[in-house]
C-alpha positions as CSV (number, residue, x, y, z in Angstrom):
1,X,10.0,5.9,-15.7
2,X,7.2,4.0,-17.4
3,X,6.1,0.6,-16.2
4,X,7.5,-1.4,-19.1
5,X,11.0,0.2,-18.7
6,X,10.9,-0.4,-15.0
7,X,10.1,-4.1,-15.5
8,X,12.9,-4.5,-18.0
9,X,15.4,-3.1,-15.6
10,X,14.1,-5.0,-12.6
11,X,14.2,-8.3,-14.6
12,X,17.9,-7.6,-15.4
13,X,18.5,-7.0,-11.8
14,X,16.6,-10.1,-10.8
15,X,18.8,-12.2,-13.1
16,X,21.9,-10.8,-11.4
17,X,20.4,-11.5,-8.0
18,X,19.8,-15.1,-9.0
19,X,23.4,-15.5,-10.0
20,X,24.4,-14.1,-6.5
21,X,22.1,-16.7,-4.8
22,X,23.7,-19.5,-6.8
23,X,27.2,-18.5,-5.7
24,X,26.2,-18.1,-2.0
25,X,24.3,-21.4,-1.9
26,X,27.3,-23.2,-3.3
27,X,29.5,-21.5,-0.6
28,X,27.3,-22.6,2.3
29,X,28.6,-25.7,4.2
30,X,29.0,-26.8,7.8
31,X,31.7,-25.0,9.6
32,X,31.6,-21.6,8.0
33,X,30.5,-18.5,9.9
34,X,27.7,-16.3,8.7
35,X,30.0,-13.2,8.5
36,X,32.2,-15.0,5.9
37,X,29.0,-15.5,3.9
38,X,28.3,-11.7,4.2
39,X,31.8,-10.9,3.0
40,X,31.3,-13.2,0.1
41,X,28.1,-11.4,-0.8
42,X,29.9,-8.0,-0.7
43,X,32.5,-9.3,-3.2
44,X,29.7,-10.5,-5.5
45,X,27.9,-7.2,-5.3
46,X,31.0,-5.4,-6.4
47,X,31.6,-8.0,-9.2
48,X,28.0,-7.6,-10.6
49,X,28.0,-3.8,-10.0
50,X,25.0,-3.7,-7.6
51,X,24.6,-2.3,-4.1
52,X,23.2,-3.9,-1.0
53,X,19.6,-2.8,-0.4
54,X,20.0,-3.7,3.3
55,X,23.3,-2.2,4.4
56,X,22.7,1.0,6.4
57,X,18.9,0.8,5.8
58,X,16.9,1.8,8.9
59,X,13.5,0.2,9.1
60,X,10.7,1.7,11.1
61,X,11.0,-0.9,13.8
62,X,14.7,-0.2,14.5
63,X,16.6,2.6,16.1
64,X,19.7,1.6,14.2
65,X,20.7,1.1,10.5
66,X,21.2,-2.5,9.4
67,X,25.0,-3.3,9.6
68,X,25.4,-6.0,7.1
69,X,25.0,-6.7,3.3
70,X,22.6,-9.6,3.6
71,X,20.4,-11.4,6.2
72,X,21.4,-14.9,7.3
73,X,18.9,-16.4,9.7
74,X,19.4,-19.9,11.2
75,X,16.8,-22.3,12.6
76,X,14.5,-20.4,15.1
77,X,15.5,-17.0,13.7
78,X,12.8,-16.2,11.2
79,X,14.2,-13.1,9.4
80,X,16.9,-10.4,9.6
81,X,19.6,-12.5,11.0
82,X,22.7,-10.4,11.4
83,X,25.9,-12.1,10.0
84,X,28.4,-12.8,12.7
85,X,31.8,-14.5,13.1
86,X,30.2,-16.2,16.2
87,X,27.3,-17.8,14.3
88,X,28.6,-21.1,12.8
89,X,26.5,-23.0,10.2
90,X,26.2,-26.7,11.3
91,X,25.1,-29.9,9.7
92,X,21.3,-30.2,9.9
93,X,20.7,-26.4,10.1
94,X,18.0,-24.5,8.2
95,X,19.6,-21.3,6.7
96,X,17.3,-18.5,5.6
97,X,19.2,-16.4,3.0
98,X,17.6,-13.0,2.3
99,X,19.2,-10.7,-0.2
100,X,18.2,-7.3,-1.4
101,X,20.0,-5.3,-4.1
102,X,19.8,-2.0,-5.8
103,X,20.3,-2.1,-9.6
104,X,20.0,1.0,-11.7
105,X,18.3,2.8,-8.8
106,X,15.6,0.1,-8.5
107,X,15.3,-2.3,-5.6
108,X,14.8,-6.1,-5.6
109,X,14.3,-8.5,-2.7
110,X,14.3,-12.2,-2.4
111,X,14.8,-15.1,0.1
112,X,15.0,-18.8,0.3
113,X,15.6,-21.5,2.8
114,X,18.6,-23.9,2.5
115,X,18.9,-27.3,4.2
116,X,22.5,-28.0,5.3
117,X,23.5,-31.6,4.9
118,X,21.4,-34.2,6.6
119,X,18.3,-32.5,7.9
120,X,15.4,-34.0,9.9
121,X,12.4,-35.0,7.8
122,X,10.0,-32.5,9.5
123,X,12.3,-29.6,8.6
124,X,12.4,-30.7,4.9
125,X,8.6,-30.8,5.0
126,X,8.5,-27.3,6.5
127,X,10.7,-25.9,3.7
128,X,8.6,-27.7,1.1
129,X,5.4,-26.3,2.6
130,X,6.7,-22.7,2.6
131,X,7.9,-23.0,-1.0
132,X,4.6,-24.5,-2.1
133,X,2.7,-21.7,-0.3
134,X,4.6,-19.1,-2.3
135,X,4.0,-21.0,-5.6
136,X,0.2,-21.0,-4.9
137,X,0.2,-17.4,-3.8
138,X,2.0,-16.3,-7.0
139,X,-0.9,-17.7,-9.0
140,X,-3.4,-15.3,-7.5
141,X,-1.2,-12.2,-7.6
142,X,-2.9,-10.7,-10.6
143,X,-5.9,-8.6,-11.6
144,X,-9.2,-10.1,-10.6
145,X,-7.9,-10.9,-7.1
146,X,-7.2,-9.0,-3.9
147,X,-4.3,-8.9,-1.5
148,X,-6.4,-11.0,0.9
149,X,-6.4,-13.8,-1.7
150,X,-2.6,-14.0,-1.5
151,X,-2.6,-14.3,2.3
152,X,-5.4,-16.9,2.2
153,X,-3.5,-19.1,-0.2
154,X,-0.4,-18.9,2.0
155,X,-2.1,-19.7,5.3
156,X,-4.3,-22.5,3.7
157,X,-1.3,-24.2,2.2
158,X,0.9,-24.1,5.3
159,X,-2.0,-25.2,7.4
160,X,-2.5,-28.2,5.1
161,X,1.0,-29.3,6.0
162,X,0.1,-28.9,9.7
163,X,2.5,-26.0,10.3
164,X,1.9,-22.5,11.5
165,X,2.1,-19.3,9.4
166,X,3.9,-16.3,10.9
167,X,1.3,-13.6,11.2
168,X,3.2,-10.5,12.2
169,X,5.8,-10.4,9.4
170,X,4.9,-9.8,5.8
171,X,5.7,-8.9,2.2
172,X,5.7,-5.3,0.9
173,X,5.6,-3.1,-2.2
174,X,9.0,-2.3,-3.7
175,X,10.6,-0.6,-6.7
176,X,12.1,2.9,-6.3
177,X,12.3,2.1,-2.6
178,X,12.8,-1.1,-0.5
179,X,9.7,-1.0,1.7
180,X,6.5,0.9,1.0
181,X,3.3,1.0,3.1
182,X,1.6,-1.9,1.4
183,X,1.6,-5.1,3.5
184,X,1.3,-8.5,1.9
185,X,0.2,-10.5,4.9
186,X,0.7,-14.3,5.1
187,X,-2.9,-14.8,6.1
188,X,-6.2,-13.3,4.9
189,X,-9.7,-13.8,3.5
190,X,-10.6,-14.1,-0.2
191,X,-11.8,-10.9,-1.9
192,X,-10.6,-8.6,0.9
193,X,-7.9,-5.9,1.0
194,X,-6.6,-3.9,-1.8
195,X,-7.6,-4.9,-5.3
196,X,-4.5,-6.1,-7.3
197,X,-4.0,-4.0,-10.5
198,X,-1.6,-3.8,-13.4
199,X,1.5,-1.9,-12.4
200,X,1.7,-3.3,-8.8
201,X,5.1,-4.4,-7.8
202,X,5.5,-6.2,-4.5
203,X,7.1,-9.1,-2.6
204,X,5.4,-12.2,-1.5
205,X,7.2,-13.8,1.4
206,X,5.6,-16.7,3.3
207,X,7.1,-17.5,6.6
208,X,6.2,-20.6,8.5
209,X,7.3,-22.6,11.6
210,X,6.8,-25.9,13.3
211,X,4.5,-24.5,16.0
212,X,4.7,-20.7,16.4
213,X,2.5,-18.2,14.6
214,X,4.4,-15.1,15.9
215,X,7.8,-13.5,15.4
216,X,9.4,-12.0,18.5
217,X,11.9,-9.2,18.3
218,X,15.2,-10.1,20.0
219,X,17.2,-7.0,19.1
220,X,17.0,-4.1,16.6
221,X,16.5,-6.4,13.7
222,X,16.2,-10.1,14.3
223,X,12.9,-11.9,14.8
224,X,12.7,-15.4,16.2
225,X,9.7,-17.7,16.8
226,X,8.0,-17.1,20.2
227,X,8.5,-20.8,21.2
228,X,11.9,-21.3,19.5
229,X,10.5,-23.8,17.0
230,X,12.4,-23.7,13.7
231,X,11.2,-21.6,10.8
232,X,11.3,-21.4,7.0
233,X,11.1,-18.3,4.7
234,X,10.8,-17.8,0.9
235,X,10.4,-14.5,-1.0
236,X,10.1,-13.2,-4.5
237,X,9.6,-9.8,-6.1
238,X,6.9,-9.8,-8.8
239,X,5.1,-7.4,-11.0
240,X,1.4,-7.5,-12.0
241,X,1.0,-7.3,-15.8
242,X,-2.8,-7.6,-15.8
243,X,-4.4,-11.1,-15.7
244,X,-0.8,-12.4,-15.4
245,X,2.4,-11.5,-13.5
246,X,6.1,-11.8,-13.9
247,X,8.4,-13.0,-11.1
248,X,11.3,-10.7,-11.3
249,X,13.5,-12.7,-8.9
250,X,13.1,-16.2,-10.3
251,X,14.9,-18.2,-7.5
252,X,12.4,-20.9,-6.6
253,X,14.2,-23.6,-8.7
254,X,17.4,-23.1,-6.8
255,X,16.3,-25.3,-3.8
């Protein structure tokens, strides 16, 4: 499949993914369990005729395939939170919603952080910092820059807000597969790492916390901060067009 056709299909898939995010964001409220959110996602996947990219996917770091349709991570859980009837969303929570879909045999992956009800000011600031880090990183995800420039922008932005960037979790290349070998780190030095070229398709996903710079594995999938401070996460899938790029999962204006 040529690059232009792939971008056309992935943009269509990204538009569907955005609609799924809208439905799930509107569904989130205090008192619901995260398994009901996963069940809602499964119904939306069927409605829009897409498949979960996560369900039954076995990452390198796990001995088991992932059991759910989406990832829902609360508070100190950074990523890969497994939906459960026992995990209840409460007023004041930070909810990281991470959704991957397969549309016409191509993968898309995106995430955002939702504040539930009245949230402490510092957590609102944390979410703002993570989102801003992604916005600034997107600007250097094009020809003329290196992968290190992306990580540099993320860490610099989050540090300016006096928060910590998570250094051992990262973005990845994507397209005909969910995760490739390319790592888009959330820290770096300018003009280092792989040169960014036209045709690259990858995710950028800044993760930040109040005071921790490491994610600690607590089971086969979930990572929490090493000091239990709360974390925020945003992610988009984008394609490099040359001196510009296109965000294929345009979800940043949803929160």
